[in-house]
C-alpha positions, 0 to 999 in steps of 0.5 A: 893593496887589497881590492874590495869585492864590493868596490868599483860599483858602476863598473860591476853594475855595467858588467852585470847588465851586459852579461844579463842581456847577453844571456837573455838574448842568446837563443836556445839551440833548436832540437834537430831530427833527421827525416830519413829518405824512404819514409812513407807519407800517407796522402789524399788529393784535395779535389772532390772529383777524380783526378782525370785525364779528361780535365787535366794537362801535363805539368798541372799541379794537383794539391794533396793533404797529409792524412797521417802525421809523420812520427819519428822516434815518438816526435811528430815531425809533420802534422796531419793536414800538411799541404803538398803538391803533385804534378801531372807528368803524362796525360792522354785524353780518351779518344774516339774509336774507343781509345782509353785515356791515361794519366800519371801523377808524380808526388813533388813536395810536402810543406812542413807543418807543426813544431818542426821546419827545415832550416832554410824553410824549404819543402820536403821533397817526395817521390812516387807516382800513380798512374791509371788507364781508362777502359778501352771500348774498341770492340764496342766501337767496331761492332756498331757503325757509329763506333767512331763516336764512342770514346774510351774511358778517361784515366781517373785517379780516385780522390777519396783513396789514401796514397803512399808517397815517400821522402825523396832525400833525407832532410834535417828538421829543426824545432821552432 
């Protein structure tokens, strides 16, 4: 018995529709790129004032922005303007008798921005610290009788300076 290629029309149409739907709904595999540990990222703090020991406390988050895109192999993995977080890890306010203030800020993470994201929508972990000590005024406070009232300078990290943080661990990014 000879079978016709055009025979059994309703079954063929059904199979054609199922295959077409399957092909249309199957997503194309996303491109993946590895962002290596140690990759440098250039950032600037979002505040107009300085990051100061006079107005911050331990564990307070400090927001920053990526000032240069992160490019690997000609691909922009994270666009300029991506938001990130640092936190105050140590702080001492300036004190009387000329005691200087001190602040240490550690980079925590960076939010992916652009055509690539982490598979689980997590942030990119960063490493690196900045620390500043204010000027002491102990000699000045000793020379004057009112020296008990002379405070040292606060530890201040300028907000208008570009700082370098590094990617803490290698991470895979996928195109959207």
